[in-house]
C-alpha positions as CSV (number, residue, x, y, z in Angstrom):
1,R,115.1,137.9,77.3
2,I,118.1,140.3,77.5
3,L,116.6,142.8,75.1
4,K,113.5,143.0,77.3
5,D,115.7,143.8,80.3
6,A,117.4,146.5,78.2
7,Q,114.0,148.0,77.4
8,R,113.0,147.9,81.1
9,T,116.2,149.7,82.2
10,G,116.1,152.3,79.4
11,V,119.2,151.3,77.5
12,A,117.7,149.5,74.6
13,D,118.7,152.4,72.2
14,K,122.4,152.5,73.2
15,K,124.7,151.2,70.4
16,E,127.1,149.4,72.7
17,I,124.2,147.5,74.3
18,L,122.6,146.6,70.9
19,D,125.9,145.5,69.5
20,G,126.6,143.4,72.6
21,I,123.1,141.7,72.3
22,A,123.6,141.2,68.6
23,A,126.9,139.4,69.2
24,L,125.2,136.7,71.4
25,D,124.4,133.3,70.0
26,V,122.9,130.8,72.3
27,N,123.7,128.0,69.8
28,T,127.4,128.5,70.2
29,L,127.5,128.4,73.9
30,P,129.4,125.6,75.7
31,K,127.2,122.6,76.5
32,N,127.7,123.2,80.2
33,F,127.0,126.9,80.1
34,E,125.1,127.8,83.4
35,T,122.2,130.2,83.1
36,H,122.9,132.3,86.2
37,I,121.6,135.8,86.0
38,P,123.3,138.1,84.9
39,L,124.0,135.8,81.9
40,F,126.7,137.7,80.0
41,P,128.8,140.9,80.5
42,V,126.3,142.9,78.4
43,H,123.5,141.6,80.6
44,R,125.3,142.7,83.7
45,A,125.7,146.2,82.1
46,I,122.0,146.3,81.3
47,I,121.0,145.3,84.9
48,A,123.4,147.9,86.3
49,A,121.5,150.6,84.4
50,N,118.6,149.8,86.7
51,A,120.5,151.4,89.5
52,A,119.6,154.9,88.2
53,K,115.9,154.0,88.2
54,L,116.2,152.7,91.8
55,R,117.8,156.0,92.9
56,A,115.2,158.0,91.0
57,A,112.6,156.1,93.0
58,G,114.2,157.2,96.3
59,Y,116.6,154.4,97.0
60,A,119.9,156.2,97.3
61,K,121.8,153.5,99.2
62,P,121.5,149.8,99.9
63,T,118.4,148.8,101.8
64,L,116.3,145.8,102.9
65,W,112.8,145.2,101.6
66,R,110.2,142.4,101.7
67,N,107.8,140.6,99.4
68,N,106.1,137.3,100.0
69,H,108.9,134.7,99.9
70,W,106.9,132.4,97.7
71,D,106.7,135.0,94.9
72,N,109.0,134.8,91.9
73,L,111.1,137.8,92.8
74,D,111.9,140.1,89.9
75,Y,115.6,141.0,90.0
76,L,114.8,144.4,88.5
77,A,112.0,145.2,90.9
78,I,111.7,148.7,92.2
79,P,110.2,148.1,95.7
80,S,107.1,150.1,96.8
81,K,107.4,152.0,100.0
82,E,105.0,149.4,101.5
83,A,107.7,146.8,100.9
84,S,109.8,148.1,103.8
85,A,111.6,145.6,106.0
86,A,110.5,147.4,109.1
87,Q,108.3,144.6,110.3
88,P,109.9,141.4,111.5
89,V,110.0,138.3,109.3
90,R,107.7,135.9,111.1
91,I,107.9,132.1,110.9
92,A,105.4,130.0,112.8
93,S,105.6,126.3,113.4
94,M,105.3,123.3,115.6
95,R,108.3,122.0,117.4
96,G,110.5,119.8,115.2
97,E,109.3,121.1,111.7
98,M,111.0,123.2,109.1
99,R,109.2,126.4,108.0
100,T,110.5,129.4,106.0
101,G,110.7,133.1,105.3
102,A,112.8,135.6,103.4
103,F,113.9,139.2,102.9
104,N,115.7,141.1,100.1
105,V,118.8,143.2,99.9
106,L,118.7,146.0,97.3
107,N,121.8,147.4,95.6
108,P,121.0,150.8,94.0
109,T,124.7,151.7,93.6
110,D,126.7,151.5,90.4
111,K,129.1,148.9,91.7
112,E,128.7,145.2,92.6
113,L,128.6,144.7,96.3
114,D,129.7,141.8,98.5
115,C,127.2,140.9,101.2
116,T,127.4,138.7,104.2
117,V,124.3,137.9,106.3
118,T,124.5,136.4,109.8
119,V,121.9,135.5,112.4
120,S,122.1,136.2,116.1
121,G,119.9,136.2,119.2
122,F,118.8,132.5,119.1
123,D,120.1,129.6,121.1
124,R,120.4,126.0,120.0
125,T,116.7,125.4,120.6
126,T,116.0,127.6,117.5
127,P,118.3,126.6,114.7
128,I,118.3,128.9,111.7
129,E,119.7,128.2,108.3
130,L,120.3,130.9,105.7
131,R,120.4,130.4,101.9
132,E,121.0,132.6,98.9
133,V,118.2,132.6,96.3
134,L,119.7,132.3,92.9
135,F,118.3,133.9,89.7
136,T,118.5,131.6,86.8
137,D,117.1,131.5,83.3
138,T,115.0,128.6,81.8
139,S,115.1,126.9,78.4
140,W,112.1,129.0,77.3
141,F,113.7,132.3,78.6
142,R,111.5,132.8,81.7
143,P,113.8,133.8,84.6
144,V,113.1,132.3,88.1
145,S,114.2,133.0,91.6
146,G,114.1,129.4,92.7
147,A,117.4,127.7,93.6
148,L,118.4,128.0,97.2
149,K,122.2,127.9,97.7
150,G,123.6,127.2,101.1
151,G,126.8,128.6,102.7
152,S,129.8,127.1,104.5
153,R,127.8,127.2,107.7
154,P,124.0,127.3,108.3
155,D,123.8,130.6,110.1
156,T,125.9,132.6,107.6
157,I,125.5,133.3,103.9
158,S,127.8,135.4,101.7
159,F,127.0,136.4,98.1
160,K,127.5,139.2,95.5
161,I,124.8,141.7,94.6
162,P,125.3,143.1,91.1
163,A,124.6,146.8,90.6
164,G,120.9,147.6,90.1
165,M,119.7,144.3,91.5
166,S,118.0,142.8,94.5
167,K,119.1,139.5,96.1
168,Q,116.9,137.4,98.3
169,V,118.0,135.6,101.5
170,W,115.9,132.5,102.3
171,I,115.4,131.7,106.0
172,R,114.8,128.2,107.3
173,S,113.7,127.6,110.8
174,T,114.9,124.0,110.7
175,G,113.2,122.4,113.8
176,P,112.8,124.4,117.0
177,S,112.5,122.7,120.3
178,G,111.8,123.6,123.9
179,R,108.9,125.6,125.3
180,A,106.2,127.2,123.2
181,G,106.5,130.9,122.7
182,T,107.9,133.5,120.3
183,R,111.7,133.7,120.0
184,R,113.3,136.9,118.6
185,G,116.6,137.4,116.8
186,V,118.3,139.6,114.3
187,L,119.6,139.1,110.8
188,T,122.5,141.4,110.0
189,A,123.6,142.2,106.4
190,R,127.1,143.7,106.1
191,L,128.0,145.0,102.6
192,S,131.4,145.8,101.1
193,D,130.6,149.6,100.9
194,G,130.5,149.7,104.7
195,T,126.7,149.6,105.0
196,T,125.2,147.5,107.8
197,L,121.5,146.6,107.7
198,K,119.4,144.7,110.2
199,Q,116.2,142.7,109.8
200,A,114.2,141.4,112.8
201,L,113.2,137.8,112.8
202,E,110.5,136.1,114.9
203,V,110.1,132.4,115.3
204,A,106.7,131.5,116.8
205,V,106.8,128.0,118.3
206,Y,103.5,126.4,119.2
207,G,103.1,123.7,121.8
208,L,102.7,120.7,119.4
209,D,105.4,118.3,118.2
210,F,105.6,117.5,114.5
211,P,105.7,113.7,114.0
212,K,108.8,112.1,112.6
213,R,106.5,110.3,110.1
214,P,103.7,112.7,108.9
215,R,100.6,111.0,107.7
216,C,100.6,112.4,104.2
217,H,102.5,110.1,101.8
218,A,104.8,111.8,99.3
219,G,107.0,110.8,96.4
220,G,107.9,111.6,92.8
221,W,109.2,108.7,90.6
222,D,112.8,109.5,91.7
223,Y,114.4,106.2,90.5
224,N,117.4,107.3,92.6
225,H,118.9,103.8,92.7
226,A,119.2,103.8,88.9
227,Y,121.6,106.0,87.1
228,A,119.0,107.4,84.8
229,W,116.9,110.6,84.7
230,G,119.9,112.6,85.8
231,N,120.8,110.4,88.7
232,T,124.5,109.7,89.1
233,P,126.8,108.1,91.8
234,S,128.0,111.7,92.5
235,N,124.6,113.3,93.2
236,R,122.8,110.3,94.8
237,A,123.5,111.4,98.4
238,A,122.4,115.0,97.8
239,N,119.3,113.8,96.0
240,V,118.3,111.4,98.8
241,A,118.9,114.2,101.4
242,L,116.5,116.4,99.6
243,L,113.9,113.7,99.3
244,R,114.1,113.2,103.0
245,E,113.7,117.0,103.6
246,M,110.5,116.8,101.5
247,H,109.1,114.0,103.7
248,V,109.3,111.5,100.8
249,D,108.2,108.1,102.3
250,T,107.5,106.4,99.0
251,P,110.7,106.2,96.8
252,W,110.3,104.7,93.3
253,G,112.3,101.9,91.7
254,G,112.2,100.7,88.2
255,S,113.0,97.1,88.5
256,A,111.9,94.0,90.4
257,P,114.4,91.3,91.7
258,S,116.0,89.6,88.8
259,G,116.8,86.0,87.9
260,A,113.3,84.4,87.8
261,K,113.3,80.9,86.2
262,F,110.5,78.4,86.1
263,D,110.0,74.7,85.4
264,A,107.4,73.2,83.1
265,E,104.7,73.2,85.8
266,G,105.3,76.9,86.5
267,N,107.2,76.5,89.7
268,L,109.9,79.0,90.6
269,T,113.4,77.4,90.5
270,G,116.4,78.8,92.2
271,K,116.6,82.1,93.9
272,L,115.9,85.7,92.9
273,D,118.7,88.2,92.8
274,F,118.1,91.0,95.4
275,T,121.4,92.8,94.9
276,V,119.9,96.0,93.5
277,W,116.9,95.7,95.8
278,R,119.0,95.4,98.9
279,E,121.1,98.5,98.0
280,W,118.0,100.6,97.3
281,T,115.9,99.6,100.3
282,R,118.6,99.0,103.0
283,E,121.3,101.5,102.1
284,T,119.4,104.3,100.4
285,F,115.9,104.3,101.9
286,P,115.8,102.0,104.9
287,D,113.0,103.9,106.6
288,A,110.6,104.3,103.7
289,R,106.9,103.3,104.3
290,N,106.4,102.2,100.7
291,Y,108.7,100.9,98.1
292,A,107.0,101.6,94.8
293,V,108.1,99.8,91.7
294,F,107.0,100.4,88.1
295,M,107.1,97.0,86.4
296,N,105.8,98.1,82.9
297,T,104.0,94.7,82.6
298,K,103.3,92.9,79.4
299,E,101.0,90.1,78.3
300,K,103.7,87.6,78.9
301,F,106.0,86.9,81.9
302,C,109.1,84.8,81.3
303,G,107.7,83.6,78.0
304,E,104.2,82.5,79.4
305,S,100.9,84.3,78.9
306,V,99.8,85.8,82.2
307,A,96.2,84.8,81.3
308,T,96.9,81.1,81.5
309,P,96.8,79.0,84.8
310,R,100.6,78.4,84.4
311,G,101.2,82.1,84.0
312,Q,99.2,83.0,87.1
313,K,101.0,80.3,89.1
314,M,104.3,81.7,88.0
315,L,103.3,85.2,88.9
316,K,102.1,84.2,92.4
317,Q,105.3,82.3,93.1
318,F,107.4,85.2,91.8
319,F,105.6,87.8,94.0
320,T,105.6,85.5,97.0
321,A,109.4,85.0,96.6
322,W,109.8,88.7,96.1
323,L,108.1,89.4,99.4
324,E,110.0,86.7,101.3
325,G,113.3,88.0,99.9
326,A,112.4,91.6,100.8
327,R,111.7,90.5,104.3
328,A,115.1,88.8,104.4
329,C,116.7,92.0,103.2
330,G,115.1,93.9,106.2
331,L,111.5,94.8,105.1
332,K,109.8,95.7,108.4
333,D,106.2,94.9,109.3
334,D,105.1,98.5,108.8
335,Q,106.7,98.7,105.3
336,R,105.2,97.5,102.0
337,I,105.9,97.0,98.4
338,L,103.6,98.8,95.9
339,I,103.6,97.6,92.3
340,L,102.5,99.8,89.4
341,T,101.7,97.4,86.6
342,V,100.7,99.7,83.7
343,D,101.6,103.4,83.9
344,E,98.7,105.8,83.4
345,P,96.2,103.3,81.9
346,A,93.8,105.1,79.6
347,Q,92.1,102.2,77.8
348,V,90.0,99.3,78.9
349,K,92.5,96.8,77.5
350,Q,95.2,98.3,79.7
351,A,92.9,97.8,82.7
352,E,92.2,94.2,81.7
353,L,96.0,93.5,81.4
354,S,96.6,95.1,84.8
355,I,93.9,92.9,86.4
356,L,95.8,89.8,85.4
357,W,98.9,91.0,87.2
358,M,96.9,92.5,90.1
359,R,95.2,89.1,90.8
360,A,98.5,87.5,91.2
361,I,99.8,90.2,93.5
362,K,96.8,90.0,95.7
363,S,96.9,86.2,95.8
364,V,100.0,86.4,97.9
365,G,97.7,87.4,100.7
366,S,99.8,90.0,102.5
367,R,99.3,93.7,103.1
368,Q,103.1,94.0,102.6
369,I,102.8,93.7,98.9
370,G,100.1,95.6,97.1
371,V,98.8,97.3,94.0
372,Y,99.2,100.9,93.0
373,A,97.4,102.5,90.0
374,D,97.5,105.9,88.4
375,P,94.6,105.8,85.9
376,I,93.9,108.5,83.5
377,F,90.7,107.0,82.0
378,G,88.4,109.4,80.2
379,E,84.9,109.7,81.5
380,E,83.4,107.3,78.9
381,V,86.2,104.8,79.3
382,Q,86.0,104.8,83.0
383,R,82.4,103.5,82.8
384,Q,83.6,100.5,80.9
385,V,86.5,99.6,83.2
386,P,85.7,96.3,85.1
387,D,84.9,96.8,88.8
388,E,87.6,94.2,89.5
389,F,90.2,96.8,88.5
390,W,89.2,99.1,91.3
391,N,88.6,96.4,93.8
392,L,92.1,95.0,93.4
393,C,93.8,98.3,94.0
394,D,95.4,99.2,97.4
395,V,96.3,102.7,96.3
396,I,94.6,104.8,93.6
397,C,96.5,107.8,92.6
398,P,94.7,109.8,89.8
399,H,96.1,112.9,88.2
400,G,95.0,115.8,90.4
401,A,93.5,117.7,87.5
402,T,90.8,115.0,86.9
403,K,88.3,116.6,89.2
404,W,85.4,114.7,87.8
405,F,87.1,111.4,88.7
406,A,87.7,112.7,92.2
407,E,84.1,113.7,92.6
408,T,82.5,110.6,91.1
409,K,84.8,107.7,91.9
410,M,87.0,108.6,94.8
411,P,84.2,108.8,97.5
412,E,83.1,105.3,96.5
413,L,86.6,103.9,96.7
414,A,87.3,105.7,100.1
415,K,84.3,103.9,101.6
416,K,85.8,100.6,100.6
417,G,89.1,101.5,102.3
418,T,91.2,102.1,99.2
419,E,94.0,104.7,99.8
420,L,93.6,107.8,97.6
421,W,96.5,109.9,96.6
422,F,96.9,112.7,93.9
423,Y,99.7,113.2,91.5
424,S,100.5,116.0,89.0
425,A,102.6,115.7,85.9
426,F,102.3,119.0,84.1
427,G,105.4,120.7,82.8
428,P,108.1,121.6,82.3
429,S,107.5,123.0,85.7
430,R,110.5,125.2,86.6
431,T,108.2,128.3,86.2
432,F,105.3,126.7,88.1
433,D,103.9,128.3,91.2
434,P,105.2,126.8,94.4
435,I,101.9,127.4,96.2
436,R,99.2,126.6,93.7
437,Y,100.9,123.7,91.9
438,Y,103.0,122.1,94.7
439,R,102.0,123.1,98.2
440,L,98.2,123.0,97.8
441,Q,97.9,119.5,96.3
442,P,97.5,117.9,99.8
443,W,94.8,120.5,100.5
444,R,93.0,119.3,97.3
445,V,93.2,115.6,98.1
446,L,92.1,115.8,101.7
447,P,88.4,116.5,101.1
448,F,88.1,113.3,99.1
449,G,89.6,111.2,101.9
450,G,93.0,111.1,100.3
451,C,96.4,111.1,102.0
452,G,99.1,111.4,99.4
453,T,100.9,114.0,97.2
454,F,103.0,112.9,94.2
455,F,104.7,114.7,91.3
456,W,106.4,113.8,88.1
457,Q,109.4,113.9,88.8
458,F,111.9,114.1,91.6
459,A,114.8,113.7,89.3
460,G,116.1,115.8,86.4
461,V,118.8,116.9,84.0
462,N,121.4,119.5,84.7
463,S,119.1,122.3,86.0
464,F,121.7,125.1,85.7
465,A,122.5,124.2,82.0
466,A,119.0,125.2,81.0
467,Y,119.8,126.2,77.4
468,A,121.1,122.6,76.8
469,Q,117.9,121.0,78.0
470,K,115.7,119.3,75.5
471,G,112.1,120.0,76.5
472,G,112.8,121.5,79.9
473,E,112.5,119.6,83.2
474,Y,110.0,118.7,85.9
475,C,112.1,118.4,89.0
476,P,111.0,120.8,91.8
477,Y,114.6,121.2,93.0
478,F,117.9,121.9,91.2
479,V,120.1,118.9,90.3
480,W,123.3,118.6,88.3
481,P,125.7,115.6,87.8
482,S,127.6,116.1,91.0
483,G,125.0,117.5,93.4
484,A,121.5,118.9,94.1
485,M,120.1,121.9,96.0
486,P,116.6,122.8,97.2
487,A,114.4,125.3,95.4
488,K,111.2,127.1,96.4
489,Q,109.1,124.5,94.7
490,S,110.7,121.6,96.7
491,E,110.2,123.7,99.9
492,A,106.6,124.0,99.0
493,V,106.3,120.2,98.6
494,R,107.5,119.8,102.1
495,E,105.3,122.5,103.6
496,G,102.3,120.9,101.8
497,V,102.9,117.6,103.6
498,Q,103.2,119.6,106.9
499,D,100.0,121.5,106.1
500,F,98.2,118.2,105.7
501,E,99.3,117.3,109.3
502,Y,97.8,120.5,110.5
503,L,94.5,119.9,108.7
504,S,94.4,116.3,110.0
505,L,94.9,117.5,113.6
506,Y,92.3,120.2,113.1
507,A,89.8,117.7,111.9
508,E,90.4,115.5,114.9
509,K,89.7,118.4,117.3
510,F,87.0,120.3,115.5
511,G,85.4,117.8,113.1
512,R,86.0,116.7,109.6
513,D,83.3,118.9,108.1
514,K,85.1,122.1,109.3
515,V,88.4,121.1,107.9
516,V,87.0,119.9,104.6
517,S,85.3,123.3,104.2
518,L,88.6,125.1,105.0
519,A,90.6,122.9,102.5
520,K,88.0,123.3,99.8
521,K,87.9,127.1,100.2
522,M,91.7,127.4,100.0
523,S,91.8,125.1,97.0
524,E,89.0,126.8,95.1
525,R,90.4,130.2,95.8
526,L,94.0,129.6,94.8
527,T,94.0,126.7,92.3
528,D,93.1,126.2,88.7
529,N,94.7,124.6,85.6
530,D,97.1,127.5,85.1
531,P,100.1,127.1,87.4
532,D,102.1,130.2,86.0
533,W,104.3,131.5,88.8
534,D,104.2,135.1,87.6
535,R,100.5,135.5,88.4
536,D,100.0,138.1,91.0
537,Y,98.0,137.1,94.2
538,D,98.5,136.9,97.9
539,R,100.7,133.8,98.5
540,S,100.6,134.3,102.2
541,L,97.1,132.8,102.6
542,P,98.3,129.2,103.4
543,D,100.8,130.4,105.9
544,R,98.2,132.6,107.6
545,A,95.7,129.7,107.6
546,C,98.3,127.4,109.2
547,E,99.2,129.8,112.0
548,R,95.5,130.3,112.6
549,M,95.1,126.5,113.0
550,L,98.1,126.4,115.3
551,R,96.5,129.0,117.6
552,E,93.2,127.2,117.7
553,L,94.8,123.8,118.2
554,T,96.8,125.0,121.2
555,A,94.2,127.3,122.7
556,P,93.2,126.3,126.3
């Protein structure tokens, strides 16, 4: 990784650089070594050599420049003249929703510079939040410009720009209010060499209000109530705050209420223990629409085969007591429990086991407790799966890559009223494209009548200690034992949910056929099975499509 940078900056033949690289040994680094770029002093010196290349390209002093903010910014980039920041950063949205933009600050000098960026010209109806985009390395040595570090106050961000590098400033319009129209302000960058640079910012607010509960369901097996998958008491609050930002309405739990005991006839005796359930649902996620629980079911429950009449009776009484206890803990009429019995069933026997549990869940007779399934049956196996499996499901959430399943089975299920969601579980995903992998998943599910976007996994190991990771991570944001911060990928999850709202409103006004055509064209143009973030294409297409929809939705 570092030698490649030395080759790019023209110092790979210098003895002091080669000696410095040779002295590095990743295996001897401290376990908590954070992979911020520059990684080491020799790496900083290599990056500083890029300053001469920047000056040779005509950049004699610090300047502002632009690329699409969803791109994976190259910290050694030499901007083209077309990348000038002369045009305003434009962010378009409804009232009450968060949308984003960015600009870059280039340091072509031979010294590291301090930079402070402030925003002015907006009143309280147009709140703006600024964040520093961090460059970090990954466990497979592919650098990313993903993590979004906040400052001490929303409208000001301070950071250092190493010599020879660009730094990116991420701009969040966090929920404008008031009248429709375009508001204009200025972003001012003050550098320690005395340079002051200005970037115009436009926030176009259209006359629609984004709902507090968007219609697209979202989640990602967060298991935030359990101290596993990188969740700790110290980062729970930050994790939950990020899940809310991403419009997560379906948090995941890994355990049912405990303490079930039964008599010889299969009657539930005593009371279930709802201690963990109450903490999760009432204290952590009181406003969720769905509480999803993976039960990892087996052929027996409390010692009894679930295929026997006694086993079925036990299960029905257990799930009935679960629902009654959840209501006593505050489960509202518009909230429900979703139970995943077998994760990613791929065989007929797994479907048959699921059916035994599903029957009991459905026998409770309430829409507040239902069945979730995420099948990955192959095409031949799917033909052998009993129809009862599909008929018992309230929510079917296949992997988004199984296009043949979506095309053959999902239309049939949609006609029956089954909810259809998509999930993706490729990875490690730190170098995955925010647009094609994350943001466009709701666009892909909509043509099939779906309304949910899910990803494995909204939890993770120490994101900044990438070299200590075993196998990489799947979390779209950055998490560590004591905190969490958003990343471009988690921002894309949120904006995908918001895009789905635009598409749904567009379908209501102009007809479903028109919006299905739009969603399919966007998906087919920008998505495939290769989510590499470094692929070069125009990532502004979804933003432009969304503003076009806003214009048409609000036209007289």
